[in-house]
C-alpha positions as CSV (number, residue, x, y, z in Angstrom):
1,M,-38.1,11.5,69.3
2,D,-40.5,14.8,68.5
3,E,-43.2,14.5,66.2
4,R,-44.7,17.5,64.1
5,E,-48.2,17.8,62.3
6,F,-48.9,18.1,58.9
7,R,-51.9,20.8,59.8
8,R,-54.0,20.1,56.7
9,S,-54.1,16.1,57.1
10,G,-53.9,15.7,60.8
11,Q,-51.0,13.5,60.1
12,H,-47.6,13.4,62.0
13,A,-44.2,12.5,61.4
14,S,-40.9,12.3,63.5
15,V,-38.6,15.5,63.5
16,V,-36.0,13.3,61.5
17,G,-37.4,10.8,59.3
18,L,-36.1,8.4,56.6
19,G,-35.5,8.9,52.6
20,T,-35.5,5.2,51.2
21,W,-33.7,6.4,47.8
22,Q,-30.7,4.8,48.9
23,L,-32.7,1.4,49.6
24,G,-34.1,1.1,45.6
25,A,-31.3,2.4,43.5
26,D,-28.6,5.0,42.2
27,W,-26.4,5.1,45.3
28,G,-24.7,1.8,44.6
29,D,-25.3,-1.7,45.8
30,V,-27.5,-2.3,48.8
31,E,-27.9,-5.8,49.6
32,E,-31.4,-6.6,51.3
33,K,-30.4,-7.6,54.4
34,D,-28.8,-4.0,54.8
35,A,-31.6,-2.6,53.8
36,H,-34.2,-4.0,56.3
37,E,-31.2,-3.0,59.0
38,V,-31.2,0.4,58.1
39,L,-35.2,0.2,58.3
40,E,-34.9,-1.3,61.7
41,A,-32.1,1.0,63.1
42,A,-34.4,3.9,62.1
43,A,-37.4,2.0,64.0
44,E,-35.7,1.7,66.6
45,S,-34.4,5.0,67.1
46,G,-37.8,6.6,67.2
47,V,-38.2,7.3,63.3
48,T,-41.8,7.3,62.6
49,F,-42.3,8.6,59.1
50,F,-40.7,6.7,56.2
51,D,-39.9,8.4,52.1
52,T,-40.3,6.3,49.1
53,A,-41.2,6.6,45.6
54,D,-42.4,4.2,43.0
55,V,-39.2,5.0,40.4
56,Y,-36.7,4.1,43.6
57,G,-35.4,0.6,41.9
58,D,-38.6,0.7,40.0
59,G,-40.5,-0.4,43.4
60,R,-37.7,-2.3,45.1
61,S,-37.6,0.4,47.8
62,E,-41.6,0.4,48.1
63,Q,-41.5,-3.5,48.5
64,T,-38.5,-3.5,50.7
65,I,-40.6,-1.1,53.5
66,A,-43.9,-3.1,52.8
67,A,-41.8,-6.8,53.5
68,F,-40.3,-5.0,56.7
69,L,-43.6,-3.4,58.2
70,L,-45.5,-6.5,57.9
71,G,-42.7,-8.0,60.0
72,R,-43.4,-5.5,62.5
73,P,-46.9,-4.4,63.2
74,D,-46.5,-3.1,66.3
75,L,-44.9,-0.1,64.6
76,H,-46.8,3.2,63.5
77,V,-45.1,4.7,60.7
78,T,-46.4,7.1,58.1
79,V,-45.4,6.0,54.9
80,A,-45.0,8.9,52.1
81,T,-44.6,7.6,48.2
82,K,-44.3,9.7,45.2
83,M,-45.3,8.9,41.7
84,G,-45.1,10.3,38.4
85,R,-41.4,9.6,37.5
86,R,-42.1,6.7,35.9
87,A,-43.6,7.8,32.9
88,D,-42.3,10.4,29.6
89,Q,-42.3,14.2,31.7
90,I,-44.8,15.7,29.8
91,P,-47.8,17.8,31.6
92,E,-50.4,15.4,29.3
93,N,-49.5,12.4,31.4
94,Y,-50.6,13.6,34.6
95,V,-54.1,12.5,34.7
96,L,-56.6,10.8,36.8
97,D,-56.4,7.4,34.9
98,N,-52.6,7.3,35.2
99,F,-53.1,8.5,38.8
100,R,-54.8,5.4,39.5
101,A,-52.7,3.1,37.6
102,W,-49.7,4.6,39.5
103,N,-51.6,4.4,42.6
104,D,-52.6,0.7,41.9
105,R,-49.0,-0.1,41.5
106,S,-47.8,1.7,44.6
107,R,-50.6,-0.2,46.8
108,R,-49.7,-3.4,45.6
109,N,-46.0,-2.4,46.5
110,L,-46.6,-1.4,49.4
111,G,-49.2,-4.0,50.6
112,V,-52.2,-1.5,51.6
113,D,-55.2,-0.6,50.4
114,R,-54.9,3.2,51.3
115,I,-51.6,5.1,51.4
116,D,-50.8,7.3,53.9
117,L,-49.1,10.5,51.7
118,V,-48.8,10.5,47.7
119,Q,-46.8,13.0,46.5
120,L,-46.2,14.4,42.4
121,H,-42.7,13.5,42.1
122,C,-40.9,16.5,40.5
123,P,-43.3,16.9,37.8
124,P,-43.2,19.5,34.6
125,T,-43.7,23.2,35.8
126,P,-47.0,23.5,34.6
127,V,-48.4,20.7,36.2
128,Y,-48.6,22.7,39.7
129,S,-50.9,25.2,37.9
130,S,-53.5,22.6,36.5
131,D,-56.7,22.2,38.2
132,E,-57.4,19.2,36.6
133,V,-54.5,17.6,38.3
134,F,-55.5,18.8,41.5
135,D,-59.1,17.6,41.0
136,A,-57.8,14.2,40.1
137,L,-55.9,13.9,43.3
138,D,-58.7,15.3,45.2
139,T,-60.9,12.2,43.4
140,L,-57.9,9.4,44.7
141,V,-58.6,11.0,48.4
142,E,-62.5,10.6,47.8
143,E,-62.4,6.8,46.7
144,G,-60.2,6.2,49.7
145,R,-56.8,5.3,47.8
146,I,-55.1,7.9,49.8
147,A,-55.1,9.6,52.6
148,S,-53.5,12.7,51.5
149,Y,-51.5,14.1,49.0
150,G,-48.5,16.4,48.2
151,V,-45.9,17.6,46.0
152,S,-42.0,17.0,45.9
153,V,-40.7,20.2,43.8
154,E,-37.1,21.3,42.4
155,T,-37.8,25.2,42.6
156,C,-39.2,27.6,45.1
157,A,-41.7,28.9,42.9
158,E,-43.0,25.6,42.3
159,A,-43.4,25.1,46.0
160,L,-45.5,28.4,45.9
161,T,-47.6,27.6,43.4
162,A,-48.5,24.1,45.2
163,I,-48.9,25.6,48.7
164,A,-51.8,28.2,47.2
165,R,-53.5,24.7,46.5
166,P,-56.1,24.3,49.4
167,N,-55.6,20.4,50.0
168,V,-52.0,20.2,49.3
169,A,-51.1,18.8,52.7
170,S,-47.0,18.8,51.9
171,V,-44.3,20.0,50.1
172,Q,-40.8,18.1,49.8
173,I,-38.3,20.3,48.9
174,I,-34.4,20.2,48.8
175,L,-33.2,22.5,52.0
176,N,-29.8,22.4,53.6
177,P,-27.5,24.6,54.6
178,F,-25.9,24.7,51.1
179,R,-29.6,25.5,50.0
180,M,-30.9,27.7,51.9
181,K,-33.4,29.8,49.3
182,P,-36.3,28.0,50.7
183,L,-36.2,30.0,54.0
184,H,-37.2,33.3,52.7
185,E,-40.6,32.7,51.1
186,V,-41.4,28.7,51.0
187,L,-41.2,28.0,54.8
188,P,-43.2,31.1,55.6
189,A,-45.9,30.5,53.2
190,A,-46.3,27.0,54.2
191,R,-46.2,28.0,57.7
192,E,-49.2,30.6,56.9
193,A,-51.0,27.8,55.2
194,G,-50.6,24.8,57.3
195,V,-48.7,23.1,54.7
196,G,-46.1,20.4,56.4
197,I,-42.6,20.9,54.6
198,I,-40.4,17.8,53.7
199,A,-36.8,18.8,53.7
200,R,-35.0,16.7,51.3
201,V,-31.4,16.1,50.3
202,P,-30.2,17.3,53.6
203,L,-27.0,16.4,53.9
204,A,-26.3,17.2,50.0
205,S,-25.8,14.1,48.7
206,G,-22.9,13.2,51.7
207,L,-21.0,16.4,51.3
208,L,-22.1,17.7,54.8
209,S,-21.1,14.7,56.3
210,G,-17.2,16.1,55.8
211,R,-16.0,12.8,54.6
212,Y,-15.5,13.4,51.0
213,T,-12.3,14.8,49.4
214,K,-12.0,16.1,45.7
215,D,-10.5,12.5,45.1
216,T,-13.4,10.5,46.2
217,V,-15.1,8.5,43.6
218,F,-18.3,7.1,43.4
219,G,-19.5,3.7,41.7
220,E,-20.7,4.1,38.1
221,N,-24.3,3.2,39.4
222,D,-24.2,6.0,41.8
223,H,-26.0,9.3,41.0
224,R,-23.0,11.3,42.3
225,T,-21.2,9.8,39.1
226,F,-23.4,9.9,36.5
227,N,-25.8,13.0,37.1
228,R,-23.3,15.5,38.6
229,H,-24.4,18.0,35.7
230,G,-27.9,16.8,35.3
231,E,-27.0,14.3,32.9
232,A,-29.6,12.1,34.3
233,F,-32.3,14.4,36.1
234,D,-32.3,17.7,37.6
235,Q,-29.1,18.5,38.9
236,G,-30.1,19.8,42.1
237,E,-30.9,16.5,43.5
238,T,-27.1,15.6,43.4
239,F,-24.9,17.2,45.8
240,A,-27.9,20.0,45.8
241,G,-26.2,21.5,42.5
242,V,-23.1,22.5,44.0
243,D,-20.0,21.9,42.2
244,F,-18.2,19.0,43.8
245,A,-14.8,20.7,44.2
246,T,-16.5,24.0,45.8
247,G,-18.6,21.5,48.0
248,V,-15.7,20.0,49.1
249,E,-13.8,22.9,50.7
250,A,-17.0,24.3,51.8
251,A,-17.6,21.3,53.5
252,A,-14.6,21.1,55.0
253,E,-15.3,24.4,56.3
254,F,-18.8,23.8,57.7
255,A,-17.2,20.4,59.2
256,A,-15.3,22.8,61.7
257,L,-18.5,24.6,62.5
258,A,-19.8,21.6,64.6
259,P,-20.2,22.0,68.0
260,E,-18.9,19.2,70.8
261,G,-21.3,16.5,70.9
262,F,-22.6,16.8,67.0
263,T,-20.9,15.2,63.8
264,P,-20.9,17.8,60.7
265,A,-24.1,15.4,59.4
266,Q,-25.7,15.8,62.8
267,T,-25.0,19.6,62.6
268,A,-26.5,19.8,59.1
269,L,-29.9,18.0,59.9
270,A,-30.2,19.8,63.7
271,W,-29.8,23.1,61.5
272,I,-32.8,22.1,58.9
273,I,-35.0,20.9,62.3
274,Q,-34.5,24.2,63.8
275,Q,-36.0,26.3,60.7
276,P,-39.4,27.5,61.6
277,G,-41.9,25.6,59.3
278,V,-40.3,22.4,58.8
279,T,-42.1,18.9,59.5
280,T,-39.7,16.5,58.8
281,V,-36.6,15.9,57.5
282,I,-35.6,12.7,55.6
283,P,-31.7,11.5,55.2
284,G,-31.1,8.8,53.7
285,A,-29.0,6.2,55.3
286,R,-26.9,2.7,53.6
287,S,-26.6,1.0,56.5
288,A,-27.7,0.8,60.2
289,D,-25.2,2.8,61.7
290,Q,-25.8,5.7,59.5
291,A,-29.4,5.7,60.3
292,R,-29.1,5.9,64.1
293,A,-26.5,8.2,63.8
294,N,-29.4,10.2,61.5
295,A,-31.8,9.7,64.0
296,A,-29.7,11.0,66.6
297,A,-30.2,14.5,65.6
298,G,-33.6,14.6,66.4
299,H,-32.6,14.2,70.1
300,L,-29.8,16.8,70.0
301,P,-30.0,20.4,71.4
302,K,-30.4,23.5,69.7
303,L,-27.5,25.0,68.0
304,P,-25.7,27.8,69.4
305,E,-26.7,31.4,67.7
306,E,-23.2,31.8,66.7
307,T,-23.0,28.7,65.1
308,L,-26.1,29.3,62.9
309,R,-24.4,32.8,62.4
310,A,-21.4,31.1,61.0
311,I,-23.2,28.8,58.8
312,G,-25.0,31.4,57.0
313,D,-21.9,33.4,56.6
314,L,-20.5,30.1,54.8
315,Y,-23.1,30.1,52.6
316,E,-23.4,33.6,51.7
317,R,-19.6,33.5,50.8
318,R,-19.0,29.9,48.9
319,I,-22.5,28.6,47.8
320,K,-25.6,31.1,47.2
321,A,-23.9,32.3,44.1
322,Q,-24.2,29.0,42.3
323,V,-27.6,27.9,43.7
324,E,-30.5,30.7,44.5
325,A,-30.4,31.7,40.8
326,R,-31.5,28.0,39.7
327,W,-33.7,26.9,42.1
């Protein structure tokens, strides 16, 4: 699979990575055996970038990745984690002492002395404007705890603030055919600055797979049940912020646009990969088959221009008014 560079850090990632929120919590139950099968299928399909967080299963996702990589010393995988969401979400918690403590825990979970990439995990908006926060992150690099750092953001405005920071290596942001706003300013600014873009929620929590109907029911421990209106965390993380009924209808239209040889999910991933400035896209997977199918999008040809135009038209007609003003 092709790899792209995080230009500020010199690190690389496969164009399709693997998001591992599903392997920790909030997506229903995933057995340890199934989690290892997902990681194995992704790696065997050419995925060289795993994204996790200290809050996914309260460390379970990090620990699962560590156990898998311990058994596969032949693999060269860049592992990115995130920190901050286990604490109260107030700017005062984003200080060096806490960063060291959070980093110590993640390094233990991952079984490493130095983490490849650590990202602030959608912190309160004022954090992005704090010189002290980024001085503290620079200190973690100087101390050899982390190789590089980035941020995960909710809004385009937060992304642009972070991109202006000289040592931010990456920005993780929601980007998919139902969330196109980052195309206008964020991706061009990141390209100009040499900041990598990690595209998350690429399938709008599964909507863009085209498999759901208005009657689809998710488990009680699945965020697609308990966070539809932002009850637990930012609403944009669930179905990309799109109302479920509207999303199901729009997803059916989207599925009809998939070219021959592409599934709807692969069409969404290919659309993201094709956007100038994207470094890697990180779909999650609950099964080995899903992981293989997602990775296969990294080997498919470019989408035709008529498909790109039709996807843009669908967004303008059905989705844009719901999401652009908020994120």
